[in-house]
C-alpha positions in Angstrom: -27.2 38.7 -5.8 -25.4 35.7 -7.2 -22.4 34.3 -5.3 -19.0 34.6 -7.0 -17.5 31.6 -8.7 -15.5 29.2 -6.5 -11.7 29.7 -7.0 -10.6 26.6 -5.2 -10.5 23.2 -6.9 -12.4 20.8 -4.6 -12.2 17.0 -4.7 -14.4 14.9 -4.8 -16.9 16.8 -6.8 -20.6 16.9 -5.8 -20.6 13.8 -3.5 -18.8 12.8 -0.3 -19.0 9.0 0.1 -18.9 7.0 3.3 -18.7 3.2 3.2 -20.3 1.2 6.1 -20.8 -0.6 8.4 -21.4 2.5 10.5 -21.9 1.0 14.0 -18.5 -0.3 14.9 -16.0 2.5 14.5 -15.9 6.0 12.9 -15.8 6.1 9.1 -13.6 8.7 7.5 -13.8 10.4 4.1 -11.6 13.2 2.7 -12.1 16.5 1.0 -9.1 17.9 -0.9 -8.8 21.6 -1.4 -6.4 23.0 -4.0 -5.6 26.7 -4.5 -4.6 27.2 -8.1 -4.5 31.0 -7.7 -1.7 33.4 -6.8 -3.7 34.7 -3.8 -4.3 33.6 -0.3 -7.7 32.0 0.3 -9.5 31.4 3.6 -11.9 28.4 3.9 -14.5 27.1 6.3 -16.4 23.8 6.3 -20.1 23.7 7.3 -22.5 20.8 7.6 -26.2 20.3 8.2 -25.4 17.7 11.0 -22.4 18.9 13.1 -23.1 16.4 15.9 -22.6 13.5 13.5 -19.2 14.5 12.2 -15.7 15.4 13.3 -14.1 17.7 10.8 -10.3 18.4 11.0 -9.5 21.1 10.1 -12.8 22.8 9.8 -11.3 26.1 8.8 -8.0 27.5 7.7 -6.1 29.4 4.9 -4.5 28.2 1.7 -1.6 30.2 0.3 -1.0 30.4 -3.4 -0.6 26.9 -5.1 -1.1 25.2 -1.7 -3.1 21.9 -1.2 -4.7 20.6 2.0 -6.8 17.6 2.9 -9.9 17.8 5.2 -10.7 14.6 7.2 -14.4 14.2 7.7 -15.1 11.5 10.3 -18.6 10.1 10.6 -19.3 9.0 14.2 -20.7 5.5 14.8 -24.5 5.3 14.7 -27.4 2.9 13.8 -27.8 3.3 10.0 -31.4 3.5 8.8 -31.8 3.5 5.0 -35.4 4.5 5.2 -34.7 7.9 6.6 -35.3 10.6 4.1 -33.1 13.4 5.4 -29.8 13.9 3.8 -26.5 15.2 5.2 -24.7 17.9 3.3 -21.4 19.8 3.5 -20.6 23.3 2.3 -17.1 24.7 1.6 -17.1 28.4 2.0 -14.1 30.4 0.8 -13.0 34.0 0.5 -10.0 35.6 -1.0 -7.7 37.4 1.4 -7.5 41.2 1.0 -4.3 42.7 -0.3 -1.6 43.0 2.3 -3.5 40.6 4.6 -1.1 39.2 7.3 -3.8 37.9 9.7 -3.0 34.5 11.1 -6.3 34.2 13.1 -8.7 32.5 10.8 -11.7 33.0 13.0 -11.4 36.8 13.0 -11.6 36.8 9.2 -15.2 35.4 9.3 -16.5 37.8 12.0 -17.2 40.8 9.8 -17.0 39.2 6.4 -18.9 40.7 3.5 -21.3 37.9 2.5 -21.3 39.0 -1.2 -17.6 38.0 -1.4 -18.1 34.5 0.0 -17.8 31.6 -2.5 -19.6 28.4 -1.8 -19.4 24.8 -2.9 -21.8 22.0 -1.7 -21.2 18.3 -1.3 -24.0 15.7 -0.7 -23.2 12.8 1.6 -23.7 9.3 0.0 -23.7 6.3 2.3 -22.7 2.8 1.0 -23.8 0.2 3.4 -22.6 -3.3 2.2 -24.0 -5.2 5.2 -27.6 -4.0 4.8 -30.0 -6.4 3.0 -32.6 -3.8 2.5 -30.5 -1.6 0.2 -28.8 -1.9 -3.2 -25.5 -0.9 -1.7 -25.7 2.9 -2.2 -28.2 4.9 -0.2 -28.3 8.7 0.0 -29.8 8.8 3.5 -28.8 9.9 7.0 -30.3 10.0 10.5 -33.0 12.6 11.4 -31.5 16.0 12.1 -32.6 17.7 15.3 -34.2 21.1 14.9 -31.8 22.5 17.5 -28.6 21.5 15.6 -26.5 24.4 14.4 -25.6 24.6 10.7 -21.9 25.5 11.3 -19.3 23.0 12.3 -18.3 24.3 15.7 -14.7 23.6 16.6 -15.6 23.9 20.3 -18.6 21.5 20.1 -18.1 18.8 22.8 -18.9 15.8 20.6 -16.7 17.1 17.8 -13.8 17.7 20.3 -14.1 14.2 21.8 -14.1 12.6 18.4 -11.1 14.6 17.3 -9.1 13.6 20.3 -9.9 9.9 19.7 -9.0 10.2 16.0 -5.8 12.1 16.7 -4.6 9.5 19.3 -5.2 6.7 16.8 -3.2 8.5 14.1 -0.3 9.2 16.5 -0.2 5.5 17.6 -0.3 4.4 13.9 2.5 6.7 13.0 4.7 5.5 15.9 4.1 1.9 14.8 5.1 2.8 11.2 8.3 4.5 12.4 9.3 1.5 14.5 8.6 -0.9 11.6 10.7 1.3 9.3 13.6 1.3 11.8 13.4 -2.5 12.1 13.5 -2.9 8.3 16.6 -0.7 8.0 18.3 -2.7 10.8 17.5 -6.0 9.0 18.8 -4.6 5.7 22.1 -3.7 7.4 22.3 -7.1 8.9 21.6 -8.7 5.6 24.4 -6.7 4.0 26.8 -7.7 6.7 25.9 -11.3 6.3 26.4 -11.2 2.5 29.9 -9.7 2.9 30.8 -12.4 5.5 29.4 -15.1 3.2 31.7 -13.8 0.4 34.7 -13.9 2.7 33.9 -17.5 3.7 33.6 -18.5 0.1 37.0 -17.0 -0.6 38.4 -19.0 2.3 36.9 -22.1 0.9 38.4 -21.5 -2.5 41.8 -21.0 -0.9 41.5 -24.3 1.0 40.6 -26.1 -2.2 43.6 -24.6 -4.0 45.8 -25.8 -1.1 44.5 -29.4 -1.4 45.0 -29.4 -5.2 48.4 -27.7 -5.4 49.9 -28.8 -2.2 51.3 -25.3 -1.6 50.3 -21.6 -1.5 51.7 -19.5 -4.3 52.3 -16.4 -2.3 54.3 -18.1 0.5 55.7 -21.1 -1.6 54.7 -23.4 1.3 55.7 -27.0 0.7 53.5 -30.0 1.6 56.0 -30.9 4.3 55.8 -27.5 6.0 52.0 -27.5 5.7 51.9 -30.9 7.4 53.9 -29.5 10.2 51.7 -26.4 10.6 48.4 -28.3 10.3 48.7 -32.0 9.8 45.0 -32.7 10.5 44.0 -30.6 7.4 46.3 -32.6 5.1 45.0 -35.9 6.4 41.5 -35.0 5.4 40.2 -35.9 2.0 39.1 -33.0 -0.3 35.4 -34.0 0.2 35.7 -34.0 4.0 37.5 -30.7 3.9 34.7 -29.1 1.9 32.1 -30.6 4.1 33.8 -29.3 7.2 33.9 -25.7 5.8 30.2 -25.9 4.8 29.4 -27.0 8.4 31.3 -24.1 9.7 29.4 -21.7 7.4 26.0 -23.1 8.4 27.0 -22.9 12.1 28.1 -19.3 11.7 24.8 -18.2 10.1 22.8 -20.0 12.7 24.8 -18.2 15.4 24.1 -14.8 13.7 20.4 -15.5 13.4 20.1 -16.5 17.1 
């Protein structure tokens, strides 16, 4: 009996690419699952080489119109382009029954009717730019052990260890991003404050220039004699020296803020 047509939209289509080198650190590719229907859909990810990959999440449920992204992490290994075996992934899905409120995804697959299961296959393609014996794109993978199970087991030791390492790296990366964002916001506030203070200093400079030119302040009608009594040193300075003094004060102020 033929399988029912897959209802999820799966990206990428047909091929899941991994770009080397593959010996230094894990290489991650992503599978996007989109549920365009108005029904809840359960999914499960299977592979022909579960010991080589860490898949998170490897099963779950998509509500109507929901989208999720599956991280497929290839563990480091010595890449051999001459190997003939190929790694493959399969996305299995099933539409939830009417009135389904089950939150335990694993229970859904225990007594599932295989005739209702929809499948979609992805072939792994490896791009190894450091290999001189390949043209850059090789559909090859390491030899699969006969004892390897075909299902991605969430309790598999190698899978679990790889998942912990990947999750820790993601958490550290997110923390660094949050700290950087906070620092950027702080610098923006400081920049805004400095701009306002610079404008105030410019206004003060203009007032000093007007005082030198007019010999009095319009608002207070201060005469040159009273100004001389209040600040004789300012009147003894030439306009050029007065401007230079204010500029020096501004520069000194900004250096103080930066330090």
